[in-house]
N, C-alpha and C positions, 0 to 999 in steps of 0.2 A: 204687257199689261197696265194697265189701265190706271194705276193705283198704286203707282210704281214711284215713289219720295226717288228723282235725279239726282244720284250720287257720282263724285268723279275723285279719286282719293289721290293724291300724288306722291307716285310712288316709285321708287327707284328699279330699275332691269335688269335683268341676272340670267343668262340662256344657263343651261345643263353642261354648254361644252364654254372653256375657258374664249372662246374667238366666237360671240353673236354672228358675226358676217357671214362665218362658214359654216353654218346650221345649215341650213338649205345642204350644200356638197356632202356633208355627211348626211347625213340623212338619207338625201337619195344614191349614196355611195358613190357619186364623184371620186372622194378622198377619203382613205380611213381615218378615224381619228384622231392615233395615233402620230396622222402629221402635221397636225394643228403646232402652229410653231410657237405657238403659249402656252401648253404642254402647262409646263415647269409652274406658272402661274397659281394653278389648280391646286399646287399643291401635294400632288404626286410624284414618286420618288423614280419616274421613268414613263417616256410616252407606252408602253406598254400597261402599267396597271391605270393609266390615264383612260385611257383606252375603256378598259373593262369598267371603270365607277363610273364617267360621264355615260354612260347610255341607264344608266341607273338612279342616276342621282337628279331627277325632277324634283323631287319634294328638299331636298339642301335647298333649289338654289329658290325653290319658294321661299325659304326659310329664310333664305340672305334678302329677296327683297323687302322680308317682311322687318325683320332685322332692321335695316337699315331706316323703313320708315319710319319703326317707330323710336329711335334715335341712337340704336348700336350697334358697335362697329362689329361688321359679317365676319365674322373669319374666314380662311379660306374652305373651297370644296368637301376638298379631302379631311381636312379638319372637324368639319363638324358630322361628317362619317362618319368618322373615327367614336367619336363621343356619341351619338344615336347606337352606333353598334352597339359598345358601351354597354347604352342602356336598353338594348332592346331591341330598338324602332328596326333595325334595320338586324338579320340573322342567314350567317353565310351558312351555303352548304353545296353538296359537290356538285348543280345546276346550276350556281347562281347565288339570287340573292329572294332574299324573301322580305318583303316588305314595299314601302314604308307599314312598319305596328306602330295604329294609333295609339293605341292607352300610353305605351310606354314612350311614343314619341313626343304625347304633350303633359307626363309626368316631366321627361327631361324639358323642354323649354320651360316651363311652368318657375322650377325647381333652376337652373343652367342662367337663362336670358329674365326672369322673373315679369315673362310677358302670361294673358292668359292665354290659353286652348283649351277648345271647348268639344270637345269628340263628337261626334256626330252622325251614328253610324245611318242613320233617318233623319234625311235634310232636306226639306221639302223645298223645289223650285220656290217657290213663293216668299218662300223664308228668307231667303238672302239679302232682295233689296233694301230689308229694314237693319237687319246686323250690315251693310257695306255703309249706312245713314246712321248709322248708332260707334262707328269708324272702324269697325274687324277690317279686318280682308279677309280670305276664305281660301282655302286650299281646297279646293274640292278634286273629287276624279272623275276623268272622262274620258272621253276614247282619243287616242294621240288625232285624229284625223281630225280634231276639231279646228285643225289650221286649217282648213278646208270646209268651211260649215255650209258649203252647201252639198256636202261628201255623204253618203249612206256609211255611215260605222258596219263592222261586221258586229258588234254591241259593244259597253257599255265598259269606259272605267279599261285601267291601266297605266294612266297617267294623271297627273296633279300640274292642277294650273292654278294663281294667283288670284281670284276677283279682284278686283280693285276699284270695279264702278257699276252702275244702273244708268238707263234709259226705258222709258217706255217700250223701247221697241224693241233693248238687250240690253243685257248681258258686257260685261269691259271688262277682260284678262290679260295679265301678264301668261305670256307663255315662255314656258322654257324651253322646251324643243321648236320654237315658233319660227318661222324664216321670214329671214331680214328683210324693211320694209314693205309687207305686210302683213305678218299674223304675228309679232311677236310682241312688242312696247303696247296698250291701249288697244287688241283684238278685241273684236265685237263677233258677237255673232246670237242670232234672233234668238231670242223668247218662243217662238215658236218652234226654233229644229237644234235648240240648247237641248231638252230631254232625248233623243234620241241621241247624243252620244255624253251624257249624267251619269253617274253608277248611283245617287242618289245618297253620298255621303258624303263626309270633308271633315274639318276642322274650322273652327273661327277664333282666328287670333286676334288678341288685343293686344294692347300697351301695356295691361297689368295693371296690379292696385293702387301701386304706388302714385305713376305716372298719372291716371283718374283723377284720384285724390288731389295731384298739382295742379293739374288741368283744374279744377274744379275750384280751386282755392283762388287762381289767377282770374277766373270770369267772374266772382264776386266781387 
């Protein structure tokens, strides 16, 4: 997109598993998630609990990144999952977990952490760069195969990534289930390919009104 203002936000990275260097091994089935030696750092009570939740918490990984970027300490993934579930952002059922449910998630994030969280059930691709240029971060629903941007996904959506930057040619994002050294931090997907993965919806996260007001006073 020729009219994109190039933006790159410095954002800490968190994988949706406790050991980022093991993500490819876990995703490809070379090891089971419960074999991750760092499972306790996730806040889980057992390796089995960690395994069940870690496959489902791409949204909490994105939130942890955003919290640290905007100057907040990030609770463990399991702490966030428990709070988000209590708020209605996740709904457990016999077959697994329903969510992330955007509206209750956004209300919880705003009330709990003071960030702004704008639910966008329809978020056009050409709106994303301007949001990033305003200092927001974008949680976007994409197919998990976006870690291989030249692949052809069977459908859109099903996974959340955190958009952190944009160039004229590509979206730049942190992928909670990306592979080390190739598709985790500041991964890029060409705009010409992004729509094949993107479900057209997401949540725009911002620093919060109090933080924005402080920044405006500082710049005066």
